[in-house]
Structures are given as structure tokens and as C-alpha cells.
C-alpha positions as CSV (number, residue, x, y, z in Angstrom):
1,X,-19.5,-0.7,-7.1
2,X,-19.4,-1.2,-10.8
3,X,-16.1,-1.0,-12.7
4,X,-15.7,-0.8,-16.5
5,X,-13.1,-2.7,-18.5
6,X,-10.5,0.0,-17.8
7,X,-11.1,0.0,-14.1
8,X,-13.0,3.3,-13.8
9,X,-15.8,3.8,-11.3
10,X,-19.2,4.1,-12.9
11,X,-19.9,7.8,-13.6
12,X,-16.3,8.9,-12.8
13,X,-13.2,9.0,-14.8
14,X,-9.7,8.0,-13.7
15,X,-8.0,8.5,-17.0
16,X,-5.0,11.0,-17.0
17,X,-6.2,14.4,-18.0
18,X,-9.9,13.5,-17.8
19,X,-12.4,15.7,-16.1
20,X,-13.6,15.1,-12.6
21,X,-15.6,17.2,-10.2
22,X,-12.4,18.5,-8.5
23,X,-10.9,19.6,-11.8
24,X,-14.2,21.2,-12.7
25,X,-13.9,23.3,-9.5
26,X,-10.3,24.2,-10.2
27,X,-11.1,25.1,-13.8
28,X,-13.9,27.4,-12.7
29,X,-11.7,29.1,-10.1
30,X,-9.0,29.6,-12.8
31,X,-11.6,31.0,-15.1
32,X,-12.9,33.5,-12.6
33,X,-9.4,34.3,-11.3
34,X,-10.4,33.4,-7.8
35,X,-6.8,32.6,-6.8
36,X,-5.1,34.4,-9.6
37,X,-4.8,31.2,-11.6
38,X,-2.7,29.7,-8.9
39,X,-3.0,26.0,-7.8
40,X,-1.4,25.0,-4.5
41,X,-2.4,21.8,-2.8
42,X,-1.0,19.9,0.1
43,X,-0.7,16.4,1.5
44,X,-1.1,16.6,5.3
45,X,-0.4,13.2,7.0
46,X,-0.5,12.7,10.7
47,X,2.8,11.0,11.8
48,X,1.1,8.5,14.0
49,X,1.6,5.4,11.8
50,X,2.8,4.3,8.3
51,X,1.0,5.3,5.2
52,X,-1.3,2.8,3.5
53,X,-2.8,2.3,0.1
54,X,-5.6,4.7,0.9
55,X,-3.1,7.5,1.5
56,X,-1.6,6.7,-2.0
57,X,-4.8,7.8,-3.6
58,X,-4.6,11.1,-1.8
59,X,-0.9,11.5,-2.6
60,X,-1.5,10.9,-6.3
61,X,-4.5,13.2,-6.3
62,X,-2.8,16.2,-4.6
63,X,0.6,16.0,-6.2
64,X,-1.0,15.0,-9.5
65,X,-3.4,18.0,-9.6
66,X,-0.5,20.3,-8.8
67,X,1.6,18.8,-11.6
68,X,-1.3,18.9,-14.1
69,X,-2.1,22.6,-13.4
70,X,1.5,23.8,-13.3
71,X,1.1,24.4,-9.5
72,X,2.8,23.1,-6.4
73,X,2.0,20.6,-3.6
74,X,3.3,20.9,-0.1
75,X,4.1,18.1,2.3
76,X,2.9,19.1,5.7
77,X,2.9,16.9,8.8
78,X,-0.1,17.4,11.1
79,X,2.0,16.9,14.2
80,X,-0.5,18.2,16.8
81,X,-0.7,15.1,19.0
82,X,2.7,14.3,20.5
83,X,1.4,11.4,22.5
84,X,1.0,9.3,19.3
85,X,3.7,10.7,17.0
86,X,7.2,9.5,16.3
87,X,10.1,10.5,14.1
88,X,10.1,7.0,12.7
89,X,6.7,7.7,11.1
90,X,7.8,11.1,9.7
91,X,10.8,9.4,8.0
92,X,8.7,6.5,6.6
93,X,6.1,9.0,5.2
94,X,8.8,11.0,3.4
95,X,10.3,7.7,2.0
96,X,6.8,6.6,0.8
97,X,6.0,9.8,-1.0
98,X,9.3,9.8,-2.8
99,X,8.9,6.1,-3.7
100,X,5.6,6.9,-5.3
101,X,7.4,9.4,-7.6
102,X,6.5,12.8,-6.1
103,X,8.8,15.6,-4.8
104,X,7.8,18.4,-2.4
105,X,11.1,20.1,-3.2
106,X,11.7,22.7,-0.5
107,X,8.1,22.8,0.7
108,X,8.3,20.5,3.7
109,X,6.2,21.9,6.6
110,X,4.9,20.9,10.0
111,X,1.8,22.2,11.8
112,X,4.2,22.7,14.7
113,X,5.9,25.3,12.6
114,X,2.8,27.4,13.2
115,X,2.2,26.8,16.9
116,X,3.2,30.4,17.7
117,X,1.0,31.8,14.9
118,X,-1.9,29.6,15.9
119,X,-1.6,30.8,19.5
120,X,-1.7,34.4,18.2
121,X,-4.8,33.6,16.1
122,X,-6.5,32.1,19.2
123,X,-5.7,35.3,21.2
124,X,-7.4,37.3,18.4
125,X,-10.6,35.2,18.6
126,X,-10.7,35.5,22.4
127,X,-10.4,39.3,22.0
128,X,-13.2,39.2,19.4
129,X,-15.4,37.4,21.9
130,X,-15.8,34.2,19.9
131,X,-13.5,31.9,21.9
132,X,-13.5,31.1,25.6
133,X,-11.7,29.0,28.2
134,X,-13.9,26.2,29.5
135,X,-13.6,24.2,32.7
136,X,-15.9,21.4,31.8
137,X,-14.3,17.9,31.6
138,X,-14.2,15.9,28.4
139,X,-17.1,13.8,29.6
140,X,-19.1,16.9,30.5
141,X,-18.4,18.5,27.1
142,X,-19.8,15.4,25.4
143,X,-22.8,15.5,27.6
144,X,-23.5,19.2,27.0
145,X,-23.0,18.7,23.3
146,X,-26.4,17.2,22.7
147,X,-27.4,14.8,19.9
148,X,-28.4,14.9,16.3
149,X,-32.0,15.4,17.3
150,X,-31.5,17.4,20.5
151,X,-29.7,20.8,20.8
152,X,-26.7,21.2,23.0
153,X,-26.5,23.1,26.3
154,X,-24.2,26.1,26.8
155,X,-21.3,25.7,29.2
156,X,-21.6,27.7,32.4
157,X,-18.2,29.2,31.6
158,X,-19.2,30.3,28.1
159,X,-19.7,33.9,29.0
160,X,-16.5,34.7,30.8
161,X,-15.1,38.1,29.9
162,X,-12.4,38.4,27.3
163,X,-10.0,39.6,30.0
164,X,-10.6,36.5,32.1
165,X,-10.3,34.2,29.1
166,X,-7.0,35.8,28.1
167,X,-5.6,35.3,31.6
168,X,-6.7,31.7,31.8
169,X,-5.4,30.9,28.3
170,X,-2.0,32.4,29.1
171,X,-1.9,30.3,32.3
172,X,-2.8,27.2,30.3
173,X,0.1,27.9,28.1
174,X,2.4,28.5,31.1
175,X,1.6,25.0,32.4
176,X,-0.3,26.0,35.4
177,X,-3.1,23.4,35.0
178,X,-3.0,19.6,34.7
179,X,-4.1,17.6,31.6
180,X,-7.8,17.9,30.9
181,X,-8.4,20.7,33.5
182,X,-9.4,23.3,30.9
183,X,-9.8,23.7,27.1
184,X,-10.2,26.6,24.7
185,X,-13.4,26.5,22.7
186,X,-14.9,28.5,19.9
187,X,-18.1,30.2,20.7
188,X,-20.4,29.4,17.8
189,X,-23.9,27.8,18.2
190,X,-24.8,25.1,20.7
191,X,-28.1,24.5,18.8
192,X,-26.6,24.1,15.4
193,X,-27.8,21.1,13.4
194,X,-24.1,20.4,12.6
195,X,-22.5,19.0,15.8
196,X,-19.1,20.3,14.7
197,X,-20.3,23.9,15.1
198,X,-21.4,23.3,18.8
199,X,-18.5,25.2,20.4
200,X,-15.7,22.9,19.2
201,X,-12.5,22.5,21.3
202,X,-9.6,24.4,19.8
203,X,-6.9,23.7,22.4
204,X,-6.4,21.0,25.0
205,X,-3.8,20.8,27.8
206,X,-1.3,18.0,27.2
207,X,1.9,17.8,29.2
208,X,3.8,15.7,26.6
209,X,7.2,16.3,25.0
210,X,6.9,17.0,21.2
211,X,9.3,15.4,18.8
212,X,10.1,18.8,17.3
213,X,9.3,21.4,19.8
214,X,10.3,19.5,22.9
215,X,8.7,20.9,26.1
216,X,8.1,24.4,24.7
217,X,4.3,23.8,24.6
218,X,1.9,22.0,26.9
219,X,-1.2,23.1,25.0
220,X,-1.8,21.6,21.6
221,X,-4.2,22.7,18.9
222,X,-7.0,20.3,17.7
223,X,-7.0,19.2,14.1
224,X,-10.0,21.4,13.1
225,X,-8.3,24.5,14.5
226,X,-4.8,23.8,13.2
227,X,-5.6,22.5,9.7
228,X,-7.5,25.4,8.0
229,X,-5.2,28.0,9.5
230,X,-2.1,26.1,8.4
231,X,-3.6,25.9,4.9
232,X,-4.1,29.6,5.0
233,X,-0.6,30.4,6.2
234,X,0.9,28.4,3.4
235,X,-1.4,30.0,0.8
236,X,-3.1,26.7,-0.2
237,X,-5.8,27.2,-2.8
238,X,-7.6,23.9,-2.8
239,X,-7.6,21.9,0.4
240,X,-8.6,18.4,-0.7
241,X,-9.7,15.9,1.9
242,X,-11.9,12.8,2.3
243,X,-15.6,12.7,2.8
244,X,-15.6,12.3,6.5
245,X,-14.5,16.0,6.7
246,X,-17.5,17.3,4.7
247,X,-19.4,18.2,7.9
248,X,-16.3,19.9,9.1
249,X,-16.2,22.3,6.2
250,X,-18.5,24.9,7.8
251,X,-16.1,25.1,10.8
252,X,-13.1,25.3,8.4
253,X,-14.8,28.3,6.7
254,X,-15.9,29.9,10.0
255,X,-12.4,30.0,11.5
256,X,-10.8,31.6,8.5
257,X,-13.7,34.0,8.0
258,X,-13.5,35.1,11.7
259,X,-9.8,35.7,11.4
260,X,-10.1,37.5,8.0
261,X,-7.2,35.6,6.5
262,X,-6.6,33.9,3.1
263,X,-9.5,31.5,2.5
264,X,-8.6,28.2,0.8
265,X,-11.4,26.0,-0.6
266,X,-12.0,22.7,1.1
267,X,-13.1,20.0,-1.3
268,X,-14.1,16.5,-0.2
269,X,-13.7,13.2,-2.2
270,X,-14.5,9.6,-1.4
271,X,-11.7,7.7,0.4
272,X,-10.5,4.4,-0.9
273,X,-12.1,1.3,0.4
274,X,-10.5,-1.9,-0.8
275,X,-11.9,-5.5,-0.4
276,X,-10.0,-7.8,2.0
277,X,-8.1,-4.8,3.3
278,X,-8.3,-2.8,6.5
279,X,-7.0,0.8,6.6
280,X,-7.5,2.0,10.2
281,X,-4.1,3.1,11.4
282,X,-5.1,2.3,15.0
283,X,-6.0,-1.3,14.0
284,X,-2.9,-1.7,11.8
285,X,-0.9,-0.7,14.8
286,X,-2.7,-3.3,16.8
287,X,-1.6,-6.0,14.3
288,X,2.0,-4.9,14.8
289,X,1.9,-4.6,18.6
290,X,0.2,-8.0,19.0
291,X,2.7,-9.7,16.7
292,X,0.1,-10.8,14.2
293,X,2.4,-9.4,11.5
294,X,6.1,-8.9,11.7
295,X,6.0,-5.1,11.5
296,X,4.6,-2.1,9.5
297,X,6.4,-3.4,6.5
298,X,5.1,-6.9,6.7
299,X,4.3,-7.8,3.0
300,X,0.7,-8.7,4.1
301,X,0.1,-5.2,5.3
302,X,-1.6,-2.6,3.1
303,X,1.0,-0.1,4.1
304,X,3.1,1.4,1.2
305,X,6.2,0.0,2.9
306,X,4.6,-3.4,3.1
307,X,3.5,-3.3,-0.6
308,X,7.0,-2.1,-1.6
309,X,8.6,-5.0,0.3
310,X,6.2,-7.4,-1.3
311,X,7.2,-6.2,-4.8
312,X,4.6,-3.7,-5.8
313,X,5.8,-1.0,-8.2
314,X,5.0,2.7,-7.7
315,X,3.9,2.7,-11.4
316,X,1.2,0.1,-10.7
317,X,-0.1,2.0,-7.7
318,X,-0.2,5.3,-9.6
319,X,-2.0,3.5,-12.4
320,X,-4.5,2.0,-9.9
321,X,-5.2,5.5,-8.5
322,X,-5.9,6.8,-11.9
323,X,-8.2,4.0,-12.8
324,X,-10.4,4.2,-9.7
325,X,-11.0,7.9,-10.4
326,X,-12.3,10.6,-8.0
327,X,-15.8,10.0,-6.7
328,X,-18.2,12.0,-4.5
329,X,-19.5,8.9,-2.7
330,X,-18.0,6.1,-0.8
331,X,-17.7,2.8,-2.6
332,X,-15.7,-0.5,-2.4
333,X,-13.0,-1.4,-5.0
334,X,-12.1,-5.0,-5.6
335,X,-8.6,-5.9,-4.6
336,X,-8.3,-7.7,-7.9
337,X,-8.1,-4.4,-9.7
338,X,-5.0,-3.5,-7.8
339,X,-3.5,-6.9,-8.7
340,X,-4.5,-6.4,-12.3
341,X,-2.6,-3.1,-12.5
342,X,0.4,-4.8,-10.8
343,X,0.4,-7.7,-13.3
344,X,0.3,-5.4,-16.3
345,X,3.3,-3.5,-15.0
346,X,5.3,-6.6,-13.9
347,X,4.6,-8.4,-17.1
348,X,6.6,-5.7,-18.9
349,X,9.5,-5.4,-16.5
350,X,10.0,-8.7,-14.7
351,X,12.6,-11.2,-15.9
352,X,11.5,-14.8,-16.3
353,X,13.3,-17.4,-14.3
354,X,12.8,-21.0,-13.3
355,X,12.4,-21.9,-9.6
356,X,11.3,-25.2,-8.2
357,X,9.4,-24.6,-4.9
358,X,8.8,-28.2,-3.8
359,X,11.6,-30.2,-5.5
360,X,11.5,-33.8,-6.7
361,X,14.6,-35.4,-8.2
362,X,14.3,-36.4,-11.9
363,X,17.0,-38.5,-13.5
364,X,17.3,-38.9,-17.3
365,X,18.6,-42.4,-17.6
366,X,19.8,-42.2,-21.2
367,X,21.5,-38.8,-20.8
368,X,25.3,-39.1,-20.7
369,X,26.7,-39.0,-17.2
370,X,28.9,-35.9,-16.6
371,X,27.6,-34.1,-19.6
372,X,26.4,-30.5,-19.2
373,X,24.7,-28.5,-21.9
374,X,24.0,-24.8,-22.1
375,X,20.5,-24.0,-23.1
376,X,19.4,-20.5,-24.1
377,X,16.4,-18.8,-22.4
378,X,14.7,-15.5,-23.2
379,X,14.7,-13.2,-20.2
380,X,11.4,-11.4,-21.1
381,X,9.4,-12.1,-24.2
382,X,7.7,-8.7,-23.7
383,X,11.0,-6.8,-23.9
384,X,13.7,-8.0,-26.3
385,X,16.0,-5.5,-24.8
386,X,16.3,-7.6,-21.6
387,X,18.3,-10.2,-23.7
388,X,18.8,-13.9,-23.1
389,X,20.7,-16.0,-20.6
390,X,22.2,-19.5,-20.6
391,X,21.2,-22.3,-18.2
392,X,23.0,-25.6,-17.4
393,X,21.2,-28.7,-18.4
394,X,22.3,-32.1,-17.0
395,X,21.3,-35.7,-16.3
396,X,19.8,-35.0,-12.9
397,X,17.2,-32.2,-12.5
398,X,14.7,-31.0,-10.0
399,X,11.0,-30.6,-11.0
400,X,8.0,-29.7,-9.0
401,X,6.6,-32.4,-6.8
402,X,3.1,-31.4,-7.9
403,X,4.0,-32.1,-11.5
404,X,3.9,-35.9,-11.1
405,X,1.0,-38.2,-10.3
406,X,1.1,-41.9,-10.0
407,X,-2.5,-42.2,-11.1
408,X,-3.3,-39.2,-13.4
409,X,-6.8,-38.1,-14.3
410,X,-8.0,-37.8,-17.9
411,X,-6.8,-34.3,-18.5
412,X,-3.5,-34.6,-16.8
413,X,-0.8,-33.3,-19.1
414,X,2.2,-33.4,-16.8
415,X,4.4,-36.3,-15.6
416,X,2.9,-39.7,-15.0
417,X,4.1,-43.2,-15.8
418,X,4.3,-43.4,-19.6
419,X,3.6,-39.7,-20.2
420,X,5.7,-37.3,-22.2
421,X,6.3,-33.6,-21.5
422,X,8.7,-30.9,-22.8
423,X,11.2,-29.4,-20.4
424,X,11.2,-25.7,-20.9
425,X,14.0,-24.6,-23.3
426,X,15.1,-28.3,-23.5
427,X,14.0,-31.7,-24.6
428,X,10.9,-33.9,-24.6
429,X,11.2,-36.6,-21.9
430,X,9.1,-39.6,-21.1
431,X,8.5,-40.9,-17.6
432,X,9.3,-44.6,-17.3
433,X,9.6,-45.3,-13.6
434,X,9.7,-43.8,-10.1
435,X,10.9,-44.7,-6.6
436,X,9.2,-44.3,-3.3
437,X,10.2,-44.1,0.3
438,X,9.0,-47.5,1.7
439,X,8.2,-46.1,5.1
440,X,6.3,-43.0,4.0
441,X,5.1,-43.9,0.6
442,X,6.4,-40.6,-0.7
443,X,7.7,-40.5,-4.3
444,X,11.4,-39.7,-4.0
445,X,12.8,-40.0,-7.6
446,X,11.6,-40.1,-11.2
447,X,13.3,-42.0,-13.9
448,X,12.9,-40.7,-17.5
449,X,14.4,-40.9,-21.0
450,X,14.9,-38.1,-23.4
451,X,14.6,-37.8,-27.2
452,X,17.9,-36.2,-28.3
453,X,16.3,-34.8,-31.5
454,X,13.7,-32.7,-29.6
455,X,15.7,-29.9,-28.1
456,X,13.8,-26.7,-28.3
457,X,14.5,-24.7,-31.5
458,X,16.9,-27.3,-32.9
459,X,15.2,-28.8,-36.0
460,X,18.2,-29.8,-38.0
461,X,16.9,-29.0,-41.5
462,X,14.8,-26.0,-40.7
463,X,11.5,-27.8,-41.4
464,X,9.0,-29.4,-39.2
465,X,10.9,-32.1,-37.4
466,X,11.5,-33.8,-34.1
467,X,12.4,-30.6,-32.3
468,X,9.0,-29.2,-33.2
469,X,7.1,-32.3,-32.1
470,X,4.2,-31.2,-30.0
471,X,3.3,-32.4,-26.5
472,X,0.7,-30.9,-24.3
473,X,2.7,-30.3,-21.2
474,X,5.7,-28.0,-20.6
475,X,7.5,-28.1,-17.3
476,X,10.1,-25.8,-15.7
477,X,13.2,-27.4,-14.0
478,X,16.6,-26.7,-12.5
479,X,19.8,-28.7,-12.9
480,X,20.4,-30.5,-9.7
481,X,24.2,-30.1,-9.8
482,X,24.0,-26.4,-10.4
483,X,21.0,-25.3,-8.4
484,X,21.3,-22.9,-5.5
485,X,18.8,-22.8,-2.6
486,X,16.5,-20.1,-1.4
487,X,13.7,-19.5,1.0
488,X,10.3,-18.6,-0.6
489,X,7.5,-16.9,1.2
490,X,4.1,-17.4,-0.2
491,X,1.9,-14.5,0.9
492,X,-1.9,-14.4,0.6
493,X,-4.6,-12.0,1.7
494,X,-4.3,-11.2,5.4
495,X,-8.1,-11.4,5.9
496,X,-10.7,-13.9,4.8
497,X,-13.6,-11.5,4.6
498,X,-14.2,-8.8,2.0
499,X,-14.9,-6.2,4.8
500,X,-12.7,-7.5,7.6
501,X,-13.6,-4.5,9.8
502,X,-17.3,-5.2,9.7
503,X,-17.1,-7.5,12.7
504,X,-16.7,-6.2,16.3
505,X,-13.3,-7.9,16.5
506,X,-11.6,-7.7,13.1
507,X,-9.1,-10.4,14.3
508,X,-11.7,-13.2,13.8
509,X,-11.2,-12.6,10.0
510,X,-7.5,-13.0,10.0
511,X,-6.4,-15.6,7.4
512,X,-4.5,-18.4,9.2
513,X,-2.9,-19.3,5.8
514,X,-1.8,-15.8,4.8
515,X,1.9,-16.9,4.9
516,X,3.5,-20.2,3.9
517,X,7.3,-20.4,4.2
518,X,9.2,-22.9,1.9
519,X,12.8,-23.6,2.6
520,X,15.2,-25.5,0.4
521,X,13.6,-24.3,-2.9
522,X,15.8,-24.9,-5.9
523,X,16.7,-21.8,-8.0
524,X,18.7,-21.1,-11.2
525,X,22.4,-20.7,-10.3
526,X,22.3,-17.0,-11.4
527,X,19.7,-16.2,-8.8
528,X,21.9,-16.8,-5.8
529,X,23.2,-13.2,-6.2
530,X,19.8,-11.6,-6.8
531,X,19.6,-8.1,-5.6
532,X,17.2,-7.1,-2.7
533,X,14.2,-5.5,-4.3
534,X,14.6,-7.2,-7.7
535,X,11.3,-8.3,-9.2
536,X,11.1,-11.6,-11.2
537,X,8.5,-13.9,-12.7
538,X,8.9,-17.5,-11.5
539,X,7.6,-19.4,-14.5
540,X,4.2,-21.0,-13.7
541,X,4.2,-19.7,-10.2
542,X,3.8,-15.9,-10.3
543,X,5.7,-12.7,-9.6
544,X,8.2,-12.6,-6.8
545,X,10.5,-10.0,-5.2
546,X,13.8,-10.4,-3.4
547,X,13.1,-9.5,0.2
548,X,14.7,-6.2,1.2
549,X,15.1,-7.1,4.9
550,X,16.2,-10.7,5.1
551,X,18.0,-11.4,1.8
552,X,21.4,-10.6,3.3
553,X,24.2,-12.7,4.8
554,X,23.6,-13.3,8.4
555,X,20.0,-12.0,8.2
556,X,17.1,-13.2,10.4
557,X,16.7,-16.4,8.4
558,X,20.2,-17.5,9.3
559,X,20.9,-18.1,5.7
560,X,23.1,-16.2,3.2
561,X,20.8,-17.2,0.4
562,X,18.1,-15.0,-1.1
563,X,14.6,-14.8,0.3
564,X,11.8,-14.3,-2.2
565,X,8.4,-12.9,-1.4
566,X,5.5,-13.8,-3.6
567,X,4.1,-10.5,-5.0
568,X,1.1,-11.9,-6.8
569,X,0.0,-15.0,-8.7
570,X,0.0,-15.3,-12.5
571,X,-3.8,-15.9,-12.5
572,X,-5.6,-12.7,-13.6
573,X,-8.9,-12.4,-11.8
574,X,-9.8,-9.3,-13.9
575,X,-12.5,-11.2,-15.8
576,X,-14.4,-11.6,-12.5
577,X,-14.5,-7.8,-12.1
578,X,-15.7,-7.2,-15.6
579,X,-18.6,-9.6,-14.9
580,X,-17.6,-12.0,-17.7
């Protein structure tokens, strides 16, 4: 898939207010007065799992179109399969839609709200002679269905009288038959080139308690039967769904036409496919059940709850949805575009802080013992309104272990014997010596000297002077005596392959290094009270978020200190997408 410099799919537009083929349809409908100028959309999730980034595109599209055209968007749960649905999923979906910035107000609906009406509609079709009760098993129905090249075969029960069908259907509803014994099917055309029109099942027997209706029903409507009629009942004008339902549209139209009820227009668009990401709810559930991830909100998961816990912002996801646009064909979007939208947003809103992930003690030998200075640091150079903070500077500091090399290469501009660097917001120091553990050979301590006239921004006469002396390396640090400790979790892609679902067993593509946990990281003293959910930029490391589950006293880590999740690195891979 080609993407331009603003992240739009070739031939499509994702810019706010721009035209796309769905808007063109709505514009034409409004022009002709098809729905009286009304626009009513809906977002219809099935509560059998948590929402993922692919659902975000649909949420933004449906609620966004309603907002743009001065219309409304309903939230309706497709709760027609009680064996897989849970209240937990319902609650998580509502939380995710709100987090993305959308509000269904008083228009929260469930397909189960319409079970009674759907049953009445089914009775109507039986009386019209276009629906019948079938005794074939599920395997037999598949066998009789035929193939793409061979027509199907009519069920021997297809021509039952309306009276017999009404009696059997009522007995199905009354619970007289076991699971799978009978179904209600539409009587359409077993030779249709569209397999969805070959007498599709409308109801199946399922003796399962429903999370809303309890044991009131033991027959449940199939999606194709419930969906269009639910749209019609609610007065939906434009029923927007993904491309896999394109072949289902003739059935959608057939049902509402047979019933003679309000006829919404089904419109299909391409679903989101994202590199290094898998969006099958069944397989995401498998990751959770097998303990490969810690839960639906694991920060490596593409679920909205996982992205939120990792530190993604709703603004960045809405921006991403706009940039990728609305297409009529399936394509693959590079995950780097999502990261690019995130970095752009976090760069504006995230405060800058200094955190040492792998600490190495640094002692400034000529700095007075017991002395503590306050140095001033800008919280965010992109937003002066975020102000400044003061940091303690002392004789003993922590720096990154990776910032020192005993034998540096030619272009090494960090610490090495005899080298000079500037400490961020502080002084220029020179490394003179280091100590090692005699047993392991590991460097344990650096000994440096500082130049007192080189503190950042403190040229005494206002002209070019020692404080403005240039060195090529600038390092972050934390005062050893004042540092607090934290756990930092470095998250990476969960999969090593661009299309992880392309192998028979997607688990072979799981990245064994998708999570590295660092304990004992040294943080600025002010960060020990960081709020869960707070987003920050760790200088030179990337963007991080305070974990919302474990950053509490007595949490799962056993520590009262904060836990930080890496949201994304500082490196922008956008140039790779642009083909530069």
C-alpha cells in the first residue's frame, strides 16, 4: 500500500471534511431527500471480546460521519450469541468508545432489545411462505449448500406448510427440542451464485442463559437476520460495515424488502490491516487464555485497553484513523504510521524528565562534598505553558551504563577515559578514571572532574564564554542521593512477522523479546509520585506512561514505587514509509 507524506492511502483522502465514497453516497442521498436529509449511523460490536485498533477505525467513521452531518450515531450491542458474550466485554466496549471521545448519549441499544420483534418478523415471513423450519443438522446444511461452482440442493423439509412451520417454530421457542435439532431458514434460492442467498439460517436452538434476557429465550437469531432488522427498527439510514459483508448485502436487502419495513442502506469499506498486528478476536482471546499476554489490556495487545495502558492517546488514534482514510479495497497499513501519529501528539503534551534505566555511579571528584545545587529544567520546549522544574545536582550521580566505554570507537561522543561531555542542564565533565569489579570485570564506578564555569546558561558576562563551550555529547543523569527507584517495562512488537496470521500457527511468530523488565531504575525525585496514566518523555529513551494497573502501593510488583511502560521510542521511522 502506498502512503503519501500525510499518511493517506493512495487514491483516498483521510483529511477531516474531505470527500470519500461514503460521504459521496450520503451527499447524494441528502440531495435526493432519500431519508429526508437525516443521517443516523450505528456502531454494532459483538460483546465477545475487547475492542481493538481495527474497531477504532469503525468507531471514528460512524460517530465522525454522524457528527459531520449533524446526525446521530447509536451504540448497539450485537448480543445474539450468549455462549460467547460477557458483561465484562460490554463494559469494556463502552469505556473504549468514551475514551476515544465519542458519546452515544441516550442511544444505547442491544439486539436483545428486539428479540420479541424479531420473533414477530419471523412469524410474518413464515406466513408469507418464505421461511421454514428445517430438520437438517448443521453438517447436512453445509453439505446441501453446494459450492461456488455447484448449486445447492433443497432440503427435504423446505416445502412444509405454513401451519406446520408455525407450529414447529413455536415449539422451538418453547424449548421442546435440543440444541441443533432444528433451525429456521429463509426460503430464497438454493441455486443462487451468492452462497449467502442459499436458504440462510435465521434462528438456531441454543439452550444458554443470556446475560440480559436470562432463560427467556432458547432460540437466538443469526447475525444476518438480526442486524438489518435492528437497523430498520432504530431508523438507521446508513449501515456502514466492512468489506467481508459485501456479499451479505443482497440478503440484508432481501429481508427488509420481504418485511416491507424501513430500508437502511448498507455500505462496505475496507477494514484496517496493520503490520505486525493480529486482529482476530478469537486469536487474541487465545493469547489471553494461554497466558502469552497478561490480559486483554496487556500493553502489547492491539486492544484499545492495551493501547491505553501503554500510553497511547485518543487524539493520536483519531488522527491515525483520519490519515488512513476510507477505502473500497483491503490494504496493509504500516504500524510506523500509527507510531508517527502518536509521537506527534506526545511531543506536544509529554513532559520531559530524566530517568536512568541501567544505572552506573559517577563521582565528580572535585565537586564539594555535601554540596547540592538546584538546576533548572524546561518541562516541555514545545509548550512554554508547562513551565520549568528544579532538580538537585550533587557530587555523586547516576548515568546510563551504556554511556561509557573503556575503548571507544572513532565516533564515540559519550564517556570514555579522557573524554568530555555535558551533563544536561549542568556542567561539562571529563572522565579521568573508572573502577571495575575484579571478579566480573564489570565497570562499577566512574571518576570525573567538572569545569565550574560551564554550567548551562551561566556565562558570567553574557558573551560567549566557558558556559557556552561546545562538546559533542550531552548525557542525562540523576543525583544519587535524591533518586527514587522505579520499575520500567520496555515493550516491543508482540510479533516478529509483518503478517503474523499468515502462518498456520500464528504463535510461531511471537516475539520472545517483546517485553524486558528493568528493576531499580533511577528516576528524578519528583517522579516517585507520578500519577497512573501520566505520559512522559524520558530524555534519550522515548515516551513512557505510568502503568494504570501496577503503579500502586501493594500492587502486583510488590513495590510502592511507580511502574513505567514504554509507549514508543523517540526514533521516527516515518521516513521509511515515505520511501526516503
